[in-house]
C-alpha positions, 0 to 999 in steps of 0.5 A: 845176842841175849836180851840183856846185851841188846838193852846195853847196845840200845843203852849205848845208842840213846847215850850217844845220841843225847851226847851228840845232841848236846854238842849239836844244839845244847852247847850252841844255845848255852853259849848264845842264850846264857853266856851271850857270846856269838850273838848281838844282844844289844847295840855296841857300846859307842857315844851315839848308841847310849841314846838309841834304842832298836824296835824290832818285829818277827814273824811277818810279813803278815797280810792282817797285821803288818800293813796296820803296823806300818801305818803306825810306825809311819804315823810316829816317824819310826824306823824299825828292823823286821826279821821276816820269814822268807816264805811269807815274804814271797807271798806278800811282796808288796809288804816287803816292798813297803817296808823297804820304801818306808826305811825299815831294815829287813833282815832274816828270821828263817825261811819257815818258823822251825825249831832250829835245834832239832833241824839237820844241817842242810835244813839249817842253812836253808833257813839262813841261805835259802832266806838270804837268796829270797831277799836278794833276788826278789827285793835286792836286799843284801842281808847281813843279820839273823835272828834264829826263830825262838832265838835258838840255834845249833852248831851249824848256825854258829859255825857254818859259812853263812854264819860268817856272813850273817851275824846272829842277833837276839834281844835284850827286852822281850815282853811276851807280846805274843800272848793276849796282853793288854798294851798297858802291860806290855808298856809297863814291862818295857819301861822296867826294862829300858836301857840305852842301846836296847834291842826290843822284840815284838811280833806281827803275826799270830801264826807262830806256834804258841801265839795267841790269836789276835795278839799283834792288835795289842802291839799295833795299839802300843806303838804310840804309847812305846814311842812316847815312852822311849822318846821321853826318856831321851832315846831315838829309834834306830835300825839295827843296821844303823845302830851297828855301823862303825863308831868310836867304841866306849870299853864300859866295864870291859864290855863291848855292848851297852848291855849284858 
């Protein structure tokens, strides 16, 4: 084969690889993150959820930060939803047990904090199925929600059997709390975005790639101010599971969710 022929074959292989990646990861993320399909972004529309907000935390449990966060939530009388990294849950079982005992919702964020769009199918399933087994075996938790790391997915995430057992959830309010940001700034960002049925995402670990060391300290300091803000607007905090229980659905502008 001539050098030109080799170049043509190489070009075809690269083009096929790019097309495969678009189908495997690009389109699923477009569907979920841009068009907000096949994933819950906010609470379902119902008369109850008009006055509800869900507070969620990703990337824990973290031995340095999560216990202090739980202290703050307990003092405020707030139940939250924790999307945990299962390998960290295995290393910190006492923290997860405390979450359960204090009435928090514990769901799946993955077995490790990996970039899901680049994972092969088997590794993708491990993120969900492996995590589900850890939570069930060690803590008796029957998980039903999965928030993929960085909110990114692939075709396996959407169409595998595990996808039918674990519904995808993203968020409607994200404020960049993984960076060193003053609590007052975080509070202002949340205030500007707050809406009925909001799903707020914050982080209780600084071990993830891109996170600033010590950033969760600001989140912990934020909790009392955040609770006061949300309650002053007439909202109550519920867990994700509580907010998604069967209720009378309000069809607002043709949407089944309170926010899009």
